[in-house]
C-alpha positions as CSV (number, residue, x, y, z in Angstrom):
1,M,-6.8,5.6,-7.4
2,Q,-9.4,7.8,-8.3
3,E,-8.0,11.6,-7.9
4,T,-4.7,10.7,-9.3
5,H,-5.7,8.1,-11.9
6,T,-9.0,7.7,-14.3
7,K,-9.9,4.7,-17.2
8,I,-8.8,5.8,-20.6
9,L,-10.6,3.7,-23.6
10,F,-8.8,2.5,-25.9
11,K,-9.2,1.1,-29.8
12,Y,-7.2,-1.2,-31.9
13,Y,-6.7,-3.6,-33.8
14,S,-5.2,-6.8,-32.0
15,D,-2.6,-9.1,-34.3
16,L,-3.1,-11.5,-31.4
17,L,-7.2,-11.6,-32.1
18,E,-6.9,-10.4,-36.0
19,E,-9.7,-8.3,-35.0
20,N,-11.3,-4.3,-33.5
21,V,-10.5,-3.9,-29.3
22,V,-11.7,-2.0,-27.1
23,E,-9.8,-1.5,-24.0
24,T,-10.2,0.8,-20.8
25,M,-6.8,0.8,-18.6
26,W,-6.3,2.9,-15.7
27,A,-3.2,5.9,-16.2
28,E,-2.2,8.7,-13.9
29,I,-3.3,12.1,-14.6
30,V,0.1,14.1,-15.6
31,D,-2.0,16.9,-17.3
32,L,-5.8,17.1,-17.7
33,E,-6.2,20.0,-19.5
34,K,-3.4,19.3,-21.9
35,G,-4.6,15.7,-22.2
36,L,-1.4,14.1,-21.3
37,F,-2.0,10.8,-19.3
38,K,1.5,8.2,-18.2
39,L,0.1,4.5,-18.3
40,D,-0.6,2.3,-15.6
41,N,-1.9,-1.0,-16.2
42,I,-0.3,-4.1,-18.2
43,P,-2.0,-4.1,-21.4
44,F,-4.4,-7.2,-23.0
45,F,-3.9,-7.5,-26.9
46,G,-1.2,-5.7,-27.8
47,P,-1.3,-1.8,-28.5
48,L,1.8,0.0,-29.2
49,I,2.0,1.6,-25.7
50,A,3.4,0.1,-22.7
51,T,3.4,1.3,-19.0
52,D,4.8,4.8,-17.8
53,D,4.4,5.4,-21.4
54,L,3.6,8.7,-22.0
55,F,0.4,9.5,-24.1
56,Y,-2.5,11.9,-25.0
57,A,-5.8,11.6,-24.7
58,E,-9.1,13.5,-25.6
59,Y,-13.1,13.0,-24.5
60,D,-14.9,11.9,-27.0
61,E,-18.4,12.3,-27.3
62,N,-19.5,9.4,-28.9
63,E,-18.1,7.4,-26.3
64,K,-18.4,9.8,-23.3
65,R,-15.7,9.5,-22.1
66,L,-11.5,10.2,-22.4
67,V,-9.8,7.5,-25.8
68,Y,-6.4,7.0,-26.3
69,R,-5.2,9.2,-29.4
70,E,-1.2,8.4,-29.6
71,T,1.7,7.9,-27.7
72,I,3.6,10.7,-27.2
73,E,7.1,9.2,-25.5
74,S,8.1,5.7,-24.6
75,F,9.8,4.5,-21.1
76,G,11.4,1.8,-22.4
77,N,9.2,-0.6,-21.6
78,S,8.3,-3.6,-23.0
79,I,4.2,-5.9,-23.3
80,I,4.4,-9.1,-24.2
81,Q,1.4,-11.8,-25.0
82,V,1.6,-15.6,-23.3
83,V,-1.1,-18.0,-25.0
84,I,-0.7,-21.1,-23.3
85,L,-1.6,-24.3,-26.0
86,E,-0.7,-27.2,-24.1
87,K,-4.0,-28.8,-21.9
88,G,-4.3,-28.0,-18.4
89,F,-1.1,-26.8,-18.2
90,D,-0.6,-23.8,-14.9
91,K,-0.1,-20.9,-16.4
92,E,1.6,-19.6,-12.9
93,I,5.0,-21.1,-13.4
94,I,5.7,-19.7,-16.3
95,R,4.0,-16.5,-14.0
96,E,6.4,-16.8,-10.9
97,K,9.6,-18.0,-13.3
98,L,9.2,-14.1,-14.7
99,S,8.5,-12.9,-10.9
100,A,11.7,-13.9,-10.4
101,I,13.1,-11.6,-12.4
102,N,11.0,-8.7,-12.0
103,C,8.3,-9.1,-14.6
104,L,5.3,-8.4,-13.8
105,S,2.0,-10.2,-15.3
106,E,-2.2,-10.3,-15.7
107,G,-3.8,-12.8,-16.5
108,L,-6.7,-12.7,-18.6
109,N,-7.7,-16.5,-18.8
110,E,-6.7,-19.8,-18.1
111,T,-4.8,-19.3,-21.1
112,L,-3.8,-15.8,-22.2
113,F,-1.8,-13.2,-19.8
114,A,0.2,-9.8,-20.2
115,V,3.8,-9.4,-19.3
116,E,5.4,-6.4,-18.4
117,V,9.1,-6.2,-19.0
118,M,9.9,-2.7,-17.7
119,R,13.0,-0.7,-19.1
120,D,16.0,-2.0,-15.8
121,V,15.3,-5.6,-17.1
122,D,17.5,-7.7,-19.3
123,Y,14.8,-8.8,-21.9
124,S,17.1,-11.9,-23.3
125,L,16.4,-13.9,-19.7
126,V,13.0,-13.3,-20.7
127,K,13.3,-14.2,-23.9
128,N,14.6,-17.5,-22.7
129,I,12.3,-18.3,-20.4
130,L,9.6,-18.1,-22.9
131,S,11.6,-19.3,-25.5
132,E,12.2,-22.9,-23.9
133,Y,8.4,-23.4,-22.8
134,E,7.9,-22.5,-26.5
135,S,10.5,-24.4,-28.2
136,Q,8.3,-27.8,-26.4
137,D,4.8,-26.8,-27.8
138,I,2.8,-25.3,-24.7
139,I,3.2,-22.1,-24.9
140,D,2.8,-19.3,-27.4
141,F,3.9,-14.9,-26.9
142,A,4.3,-12.7,-29.7
143,E,6.1,-8.9,-28.5
144,P,4.1,-6.4,-29.6
145,C,5.2,-3.5,-27.9
146,L,9.0,-4.2,-27.7
147,S,11.2,-0.7,-26.7
148,D,14.1,-0.3,-28.4
149,K,16.1,-1.1,-25.2
150,H,15.0,-4.6,-25.2
151,R,15.6,-5.0,-28.9
152,A,19.5,-3.9,-27.7
153,D,19.7,-6.6,-25.4
154,L,18.9,-9.5,-27.4
155,L,21.8,-7.6,-30.2
156,K,24.5,-8.3,-27.4
157,N,24.2,-12.4,-26.9
């Protein structure tokens, strides 16, 4: 990934953790001189950015690396955070159901994973799966970066 991608530092407040978070993520280099990048990672803690979004980053002298500054353009993907509440529940069951409808996810640990919902996926399908487990107190989930397209999916039903 080195030649076309670089790691960018993201600093933001996480509603999930209720604290400031520092996270590094891979990004595709769009225009290095202009500081433009495209996110190529699934964020864990909920900055207002999703995969494929175009953003601006600049070199920070204090951090000695590129640091995210702002999202320039959203491409309609969403990021959902899922926390397993039921002790011993295998999160892979839910991840496999989401994968079957083309939603990739990345696990942080045994109880937390982040889900990438691509623009062309009907979000109401995702929400139905998550709501089923939430109603049984198996999980809780948050929608820190829900695109306008996915908000519209929920209004159709």
